[in-house]
BAFI-590442 format. One line per 10 residues: number of its first residue (from 1); their letters; for each residue x, z, y of N, C-alpha, C. Coordinates in pm, whole numbers, always signed. Each point is the difference from the previous one (the first is absolute). Layout:
NUM = a = X:Z:Y:X:Z:Y:X:Z:Y; ...
***
This chain:
1 = mkqipnilen = +3953:-3812:+2401:-120:+3:-98:-4:+142:-97; -76:+74:+12:-38:+119:-112:-22:-9:-124; +67:+72:-85:-66:+5:-130:-99:+82:-15; -85:-42:-97:-122:+94:-36:+33:+88:-51; -61:+157:+55:+41:+121:-82:-63:+36:-126; +64:+62:-68:-49:+73:-124:-75:-107:-77; +87:-88:-32:-65:-107:-126:-7:+87:-124; -78:-14:-53:-6:+35:-157:+33:-93:-74; +106:+38:-94:+57:-72:-85:-83:-83:-106; -116:+102:-45:-57:-84:-100:-125:-91:+58
11 = tgisrdyila = -10:+5:+131:-110:-108:+24:+17:-77:+107; +140:+46:+113:+54:-90:+74:-101:+14:+142; -61:+104:+9:-116:+22:+93:+66:+143:+63; -18:+4:+145:+61:+121:+55:-113:+110:-29; +57:+108:-10:-120:+123:-1:-51:+52:+111; +69:-52:+107:-73:+12:+136:-100:-45:+19; -18:-125:-66:-109:-65:+39:-157:+60:-38; +35:+127:-73:-146:+60:-3:-31:+63:+105; +71:+19:+93:-57:+56:+134:-87:-88:+71; -16:-145:-14:-80:-71:+54:-131:+39:-51
21 = fgsidnyirr = -40:+67:-124:-157:+45:-24:+1:+119:+20; +73:+59:+95:-30:+165:+44:-141:+9:+9; -69:-83:+94:-133:+43:+19:-90:-7:-120; +26:-74:-96:-106:-23:-96:+54:+152:-92; +140:+36:-14:+51:+115:-74:-87:+158:+91; +14:-31:+98:-63:+121:+65:-125:+14:+1; -117:-114:+0:-126:-4:-55:-27:+44:-96; +52:-50:-103:-4:+21:-131:+15:+170:-42; +119:+43:+38:+32:+141:+3:-106:+66:+53; -50:-2:+94:-115:+72:+79:-106:+10:-79
31 = iekkeelrwi = -60:-102:-50:-109:-6:-88:+38:+69:-150; +124:-25:-32:+11:+86:-151:+26:+163:+26; +28:+24:+129:+44:+133:+24:-141:+98:+53; -107:-90:+12:-125:+42:+31:+20:+54:+146; +32:-53:+80:+50:+60:+137:-134:-6:+91; -11:+63:+99:-103:+28:+95:-20:-145:+46; -131:-40:+14:-48:-144:+74:+89:-50:+88; +16:+88:+85:+39:-67:+130:+157:-52:-28; +84:+63:-66:+131:-56:-67:-22:-129:-62; -82:-27:-83:-30:-96:-95:-44:-100:+104
41 = rlaenaflnr = -94:+26:+95:-7:-114:+121:+105:-43:+81; +92:+96:-1:+130:-57:+96:+84:-78:-105; -1:+27:-124:+101:-99:-67:-43:-107:-16; -168:-21:-14:-85:-111:-22:+30:-100:+122; -16:+68:+118:+28:-83:+118:+124:-59:+11; +118:+75:-51:+101:-58:+17:+53:-112:-112; -63:+13:-135:-9:-129:-68:-97:-85:+62; -98:+16:+63:-61:-124:+40:+42:-45:+110; +94:+33:+46:+64:-43:+176:+130:-38:-11; +45:-6:-118:+174:-13:-25:+22:-113:-125
51 = pilkyaeyfn = +43:-136:+44:+2:-84:-106:+104:+35:-80; +18:-10:-121:+118:-14:-113:+83:-129:+28; +131:+27:+45:+60:-104:+13:+77:-69:-143; -15:-122:-41:+69:-50:-106:+156:+32:-8; +53:-16:-99:+141:+34:-31:+90:-69:+128; -4:-151:-2:+81:-47:+83:-42:+30:+142; -105:+42:+14:-35:+43:+154:+41:+139:+32; +38:+67:-131:+31:+160:+24:+159:+2:+21; +38:-106:-54:+179:-17:-16:+2:-123:+57; -7:-35:+117:-1:-118:+87:+126:-106:-30
61 = haeyestitd = -18:-93:-26:+111:-122:-23:+76:-6:+89; -30:+36:+143:+89:-30:+98:+102:+112:+29; -41:+117:-81:+66:+118:-5:+67:+43:-111; -59:-33:-114:+43:+31:-118:+50:-120:-79; +105:+20:-74:+62:-120:-123:-68:+44:-120; -11:-125:-62:-58:+0:-160:-121:+71:-21; -86:-11:+98:-133:+55:-46:-60:-49:-106; -32:-99:-24:-34:-53:-118:+110:-55:-87; +12:+46:-129:+106:-27:-96:-74:-65:-139; +110:-63:-54:-68:-52:-144:-74:+122:-93
71 = knqeriknld = +65:+124:+46:-11:+78:-89:-133:+87:+22; -27:-4:+131:-143:+72:+64:-99:-112:+34; +5:-118:+4:-93:-100:+61:-132:+12:-72; -11:+37:-115:-130:+19:-100:-74:+109:+58; +88:+109:+8:-51:+114:+33:-66:+29:+148; +98:-64:+63:-51:-17:+165:-117:-86:+3; -30:-101:-80:-119:-89:-16:-132:+98:-25; +61:+63:-75:-163:+100:-69:-11:+102:+87; +94:+61:+96:+1:+92:+94:-65:-34:+125; +40:-144:+38:-99:-85:+87:-128:-7:-16
81 = glveeinkmr = -44:-35:-140:-138:-9:-46:-69:+137:+19; +41:+82:-37:-52:+142:+35:-35:+34:+146; +116:-48:+63:-5:+17:+161:-121:-74:+78; -30:-93:-59:-91:-110:+56:-126:+65:-44; -22:+59:-118:-122:+56:-28:-39:+124:+40; +116:+74:+18:-15:+121:+113:-34:-30:+113; +54:-92:+76:-8:-9:+139:-163:-104:+1; -58:-33:-104:-108:-73:+18:-105:+108:+25; +10:+107:-99:-65:+141:+1:-15:+52:+105; +124:+6:+82:-1:+67:+117:-67:-79:+106
91 = enkqkdyekl = -6:-114:+11:-69:-82:+115:-142:-12:-30; -39:+19:-140:-146:-4:-32:-54:+156:+37; +96:+118:+13:-50:+118:+19:-23:+61:-129; +53:-41:-117:-34:+54:-136:+126:+109:-6; -68:+93:-44:+79:+98:-61:-31:+87:-116; -13:-81:-111:-19:+29:-113:+149:+61:-65; -50:+140:-15:+112:+100:-64:+31:-44:-125; -83:-53:-92:+53:-5:-145:+63:-165:-2; -43:-79:+91:+89:-148:+9:+123:+28:+49; +19:+69:+125:+124:+15:+39:+90:+91:-59
101 = svlwkkanri = -57:+110:-75:+85:+53:-90:+75:-81:-118; -74:-108:-53:+43:-71:-83:+87:-99:+49; -30:-51:+100:+101:-82:+110:+172:+74:+11; -35:+102:+52:+102:+89:+31:+104:+48:-103; -84:+0:-132:+81:+36:-130:+96:-110:-27; -76:-127:+17:+41:-115:-26:+146:-61:+42; -4:+46:+163:+85:-8:+69:+144:+88:-21; -46:+126:-47:+94:+79:-23:+83:-36:-146; -78:-67:-97:+74:-47:-114:+54:-103:+22; -32:-115:+81:+58:-120:+45:+152:+19:+52
111 = ifd = -6:+120:+100:+136:+59:+94:+95:+72:-86; -62:+83:-70:+91:+108:-110:+21:-43:-106; -105:-71:-89:+53:+0:-153:+41:-131:-56
***
């Protein structure tokens, strides 16, 4: 079994997990940069069609050891709640920039702060 890479000492979460939120990051950045509508639509489509994996799905127990620890379990619970909320939005084709932006910022704080 592999070790989870790039575990942050202060949170016990892998900084690599932020990549699971790539479609949201891309969508938010395109809107904030006021890019052409076609680029925003492409990013929106990627967000709507790519489910976000929960932490233990991203770092599968069969492949990685110590996915959830005493140190990170509360943060992972919070991250998983955000993932569920985001995936519900996706399933319902909701692409509210303001709400997604808030959820994205919360995920970053949980992972990095």
